[in-house]
C-alpha positions, 0 to 999 in steps of 0.5 A, spaced: 838 246 160 840 252 164 839 253 171 833 258 170 829 253 165 831 247 170 828 251 176 821 253 172 821 245 170 821 243 177 816 248 180 811 247 174 811 239 176 811 241 183 805 245 182 801 240 177 802 234 183 800 239 188 793 241 184 792 233 183 793 232 190 788 238 192 783 235 187 784 228 190 783 230 197 777 234 195 773 228 193 768 224 197 772 218 200 769 211 197 767 206 202 762 200 202 762 193 204 766 187 201 764 180 201 769 174 200 769 167 197 774 161 196 777 161 189 778 155 185 786 156 186 787 155 194 792 161 193 787 166 191 780 169 193 774 172 190 773 179 193 767 183 191 766 190 193 759 194 194 759 201 194 752 206 194 751 211 189 749 218 189 742 215 186 741 210 191 743 204 187 749 200 188 756 199 184 759 192 185 766 190 182 769 183 183 776 180 182 780 174 184 786 176 188 792 172 190 791 171 198 798 174 199 797 180 194 791 183 199 795 180 206 791 174 207 793 167 208 789 160 207 789 159 215 785 166 216 780 164 211 779 157 213 779 158 221 775 164 221 775 170 226 776 178 225 781 180 219 784 186 217 787 187 210 789 191 204 789 192 197 795 196 195 796 198 188 799 204 184 792 208 183 790 207 191 789 203 197 783 199 199 783 198 206 778 192 209 776 189 215 771 184 217 770 177 219 771 170 216 767 164 217 767 157 213 771 160 208 767 166 206 768 173 209 764 180 210 766 187 212 767 194 210 772 197 206 775 204 205 778 207 199 784 212 198 786 214 192 794 216 190 795 223 190 800 222 184 797 217 180 792 221 176 798 226 175 802 221 172 797 218 168 795 225 165 802 226 163 801 220 159 795 222 155 790 219 160 786 224 164 782 221 169 779 227 172 776 230 165 776 224 160 768 223 158 764 221 160 765 225 167 758 222 170 757 219 176 761 213 173 766 217 171 768 221 177 775 222 179 775 217 185 771 212 182 776 211 176 781 211 181 778 206 185 776 202 178 784 202 176 786 200 183 781 194 183 783 192 176 791 194 177 791 199 171 798 201 172 803 207 168 807 201 165 800 199 162 799 206 159 806 206 157 805 200 153 799 202 150 802 208 147 808 205 144 803 202 139 801 208 136 794 207 135 792 215 136 789 218 142 786 213 147 781 214 153 781 212 160 775 207 158 780 204 153 785 203 158 780 200 163 778 195 157 785 194 155 787 192 162 781 187 163 781 184 156 789 183 156 790 188 150 797 190 149 802 193 144 804 187 141 797 184 140 795 191 137 801 191 132 799 184 131 792 186 129 794 192 125 799 188 121 794 183 119 791 188 114 786 192 119 790 199 120 784 202 123 782 198 128 780 202 135 779 199 142 772 196 141 775 192 135 781 190 139 776 188 145 772 184 140 778 180 137 780 178 144 773 176 146 772 171 140 780 169 139 781 173 133 788 173 132 794 173 126 793 166 126 786 166 125 786 172 120 791 167 116 786 161 116 780 166 114 784 168 108 785 160 106 778 159 107 777 165 102 775 170 106 781 175 105 778 181 104 772 181 109 771 186 113 773 185 121 766 184 123 765 178 118 771 175 122 767 175 128 762 172 125 766 166 123 768 165 130 761 166 133 758 161 128 764 156 129 765 156 121 772 152 120 776 150 114 774 143 116 766 145 116 767 149 109 771 143 106 765 138 108 760 142 105 764 143 099 765 136 098 758 135 098 757 140 092 756 146 095 761 151 092 761 159 091 758 159 098 758 166 101 759 168 109 751 168 110 750 162 106 755 158 111 752 162 117 745 159 115 748 152 114 751 152 121 745 155 124 740 150 122 746 144 123 746 142 116 753 138 115 755 133 110 751 128 113 745 132 112 746 134 105 748 127 103 741 124 106 737 130 103 740 129 096 738 122 096 731 124 097 731 129 091 732 135 095 735 140 090 742 142 092 742 149 094 742 153 101 735 155 101 732 148 099 736 145 105 734 150 110 727 148 108 728 141 108 731 142 115 725 146 118 720 141 115 717 146 109 715 143 103 716 149 098 711 147 093 705 146 098 707 153 101 707 156 094 700 153 093 697 155 100 699 162 098 696 162 091 
């Protein structure tokens, strides 16, 4: 690289950082109140930040933090008294002051965003200032505050980008951090036969514990060519290989996913099917459901006619 090109590069980068710093300094500082309560782990604390919005409503955001991470110790929390502590992260700093009494705390906070973080994220494809939606919830300072609480780092952004899932938004970045969607999980799900998954599907997969192992189990159950949403249904309604074997052993074969969902909704298991057969109930999902809800089909038909 020639000296002239190098100088131009340095000047361009400096300009980008200065513009980001100017934009950040022009934003309205975020201030509000905080409350704290004990966490199940003695080394942690639950912090909740409450801040007003332009429309008179309140925004709340809570998280569990290590005491050491915010500069507190167990004695300060339990003994009570005035405190000052800070949450310092890549995206910014939240400075808090207030008091603790009986393990619970309350006070005020002030947030200062990092002047270089937004520029660093923009260079990675995440435009904190202009990515839609740029409503009140999507303003630069709001996003920096959220990134600070969630601890959204440039390392996370680099990791997500390495998975090759195409263009991701700031909202995707937040979701990935909350639900622990990383590049390894993204590649894992892509390799299972769902190459067109977006962040929404990946988040659902995390929530309902759909991973490569479960996709394999679904294939063994006969659902190897189902759309992704059907895998979610399998998880929601707790349709397992053991359940499918149980009802198949009672004579219910060639069941669709919707049939299995009905059986689970109405709590129709092997024992119920055996009793119904002993009473002469025809072996079909429809008749078993009618038996469960106490509907006499012939009587219903007579009433209708």
